[in-house]
Backbone as CSV, one residue per row, in Angstrom:
resi,resn,N_x,N_y,N_z,CA_x,CA_y,CA_z,C_x,C_y,C_z
1,UNK,2.003,0.604,-6.983,3.146,-0.104,-6.452,4.362,0.238,-7.320
2,UNK,5.494,0.249,-6.718,6.732,0.542,-7.434,6.996,-0.527,-8.488
3,UNK,7.671,-0.147,-9.538,7.896,-1.048,-10.669,8.742,-2.261,-10.320
4,UNK,9.697,-2.103,-9.426,10.623,-3.186,-9.127,10.117,-4.154,-8.067
5,UNK,8.983,-3.877,-7.466,8.464,-4.742,-6.413,7.481,-5.757,-6.982
6,UNK,7.547,-6.951,-6.423,6.548,-7.965,-6.736,5.824,-8.316,-5.442
7,UNK,4.738,-9.035,-5.566,3.946,-9.385,-4.387,4.771,-10.196,-3.399
8,UNK,5.693,-10.989,-3.889,6.500,-11.834,-3.008,7.554,-11.039,-2.230
9,UNK,7.787,-9.784,-2.599,8.753,-8.950,-1.873,8.204,-8.431,-0.552
10,UNK,6.904,-8.548,-0.352,6.272,-8.077,0.874,6.196,-9.199,1.894
11,UNK,6.284,-8.836,3.167,6.079,-9.827,4.225,4.576,-10.087,4.339
12,UNK,4.226,-11.118,5.072,2.806,-11.447,5.247,2.069,-10.297,5.938
13,UNK,2.702,-9.690,6.919,2.079,-8.569,7.627,1.875,-7.375,6.698
14,UNK,2.861,-7.105,5.854,2.733,-5.989,4.912,1.619,-6.246,3.909
15,UNK,1.504,-7.478,3.461,0.427,-7.826,2.521,-0.932,-7.579,3.162
16,UNK,-1.081,-7.971,4.420,-2.341,-7.758,5.123,-2.629,-6.275,5.315
17,UNK,-1.610,-5.520,5.678,-1.802,-4.083,5.885,-2.193,-3.384,4.592
18,UNK,-1.537,-3.744,3.483,-1.873,-3.137,2.197,-3.296,-3.519,1.793
19,UNK,-3.663,-4.778,1.986,-5.017,-5.216,1.640,-6.062,-4.460,2.459
20,UNK,-5.790,-4.258,3.737,-6.735,-3.529,4.584,-6.848,-2.069,4.154
21,UNK,-5.718,-1.469,3.796,-5.748,-0.078,3.357,-6.478,0.074,2.027
22,UNK,-6.294,-0.876,1.124,-6.999,-0.839,-0.160,-8.506,-0.992,0.068
23,UNK,-8.877,-1.851,0.999,-10.294,-2.008,1.324,-10.871,-0.709,1.885
24,UNK,-10.107,-0.032,2.724,-10.562,1.255,3.266,-10.683,2.294,2.168
25,UNK,-9.743,2.276,1.203,-9.830,3.203,0.072,-11.088,2.938,-0.742
26,UNK,-11.396,1.664,-0.961,-12.591,1.308,-1.726,-13.853,1.767,-1.007
27,UNK,-13.868,1.596,0.291,-15.034,2.007,1.077,-15.210,3.524,1.012
28,UNK,-14.113,4.252,1.149,-14.189,5.709,1.048,-14.561,6.136,-0.368
29,UNK,-14.003,5.449,-1.345,-14.284,5.789,-2.736,-15.750,5.621,-3.095
30,UNK,-16.422,4.706,-2.417,-17.844,4.493,-2.663,-18.666,5.690,-2.200
31,UNK,-18.100,6.518,-1.337,-18.814,7.685,-0.829,-18.935,8.781,-1.880
32,UNK,-18.073,8.756,-2.858,-18.150,9.749,-3.923,-16.783,10.147,-4.431
33,UNK,-16.771,10.896,-5.525,-15.497,11.270,-6.158,-14.735,12.373,-5.415
34,UNK,-15.377,13.065,-4.499,-14.722,14.178,-3.815,-14.029,13.773,-2.521
35,UNK,-13.971,12.490,-2.233,-13.370,12.003,-0.989,-11.854,11.983,-1.124
36,UNK,-11.162,12.424,-0.095,-9.699,12.480,-0.091,-9.119,11.135,0.354
37,UNK,-8.324,10.524,-0.503,-7.686,9.240,-0.205,-6.182,9.378,0.020
38,UNK,-5.682,10.599,0.025,-4.234,10.810,0.059,-3.580,10.244,1.313
39,UNK,-4.260,10.284,2.453,-3.648,9.764,3.679,-3.442,8.255,3.586
40,UNK,-4.401,7.545,3.022,-4.257,6.100,2.886,-3.220,5.747,1.821
41,UNK,-3.168,6.521,0.753,-2.162,6.290,-0.288,-0.748,6.472,0.265
42,UNK,-0.564,7.486,1.109,0.759,7.711,1.714,1.165,6.535,2.592
43,UNK,0.208,5.969,3.312,0.515,4.817,4.171,0.942,3.623,3.334
44,UNK,0.276,3.396,2.200,0.655,2.290,1.303,2.033,2.555,0.717
45,UNK,2.296,3.790,0.317,3.610,4.136,-0.232,4.719,3.908,0.784
46,UNK,4.443,4.193,2.051,5.430,3.953,3.112,5.749,2.467,3.232
47,UNK,4.737,1.632,3.140,4.940,0.177,3.211,5.752,-0.281,2.000
48,UNK,5.445,0.277,0.828,6.201,-0.073,-0.386,7.668,0.328,-0.257
49,UNK,7.921,1.511,0.291,9.306,1.965,0.464,10.066,1.044,1.406
50,UNK,9.395,0.609,2.459,10.023,-0.306,3.416,10.383,-1.627,2.737
51,UNK,9.491,-2.154,1.924,9.754,-3.403,1.214,10.885,-3.201,0.190
52,UNK,10.902,-2.043,-0.464,11.951,-1.771,-1.442,13.315,-1.674,-0.762
53,UNK,13.392,-1.019,0.388,14.669,-0.932,1.116,15.156,-2.320,1.518
54,UNK,14.229,-3.154,1.979,14.599,-4.498,2.394,15.088,-5.306,1.186
55,UNK,14.437,-5.153,0.030,14.834,-5.884,-1.171,16.219,-5.439,-1.642
56,UNK,16.485,-4.145,-1.587,17.770,-3.624,-2.054,18.918,-3.990,-1.113
57,UNK,18.621,-4.237,0.152,19.683,-4.570,1.101,20.097,-6.039,1.016
58,UNK,19.335,-6.835,0.294,19.677,-8.263,0.149,20.852,-8.479,-0.733
């Protein structure tokens, strides 16, 4: 997560989406060390960027 963001900067929907993506990463990670998680990480980063833009516009 970006340094300037806190958990309260996310909307309820964003919190749920991030939690679901982290759960999917954990499930994939259990398959082994060679599993690619980059697609899920990019999705989380996109949500973080959206929250950061909203925070900066306040």
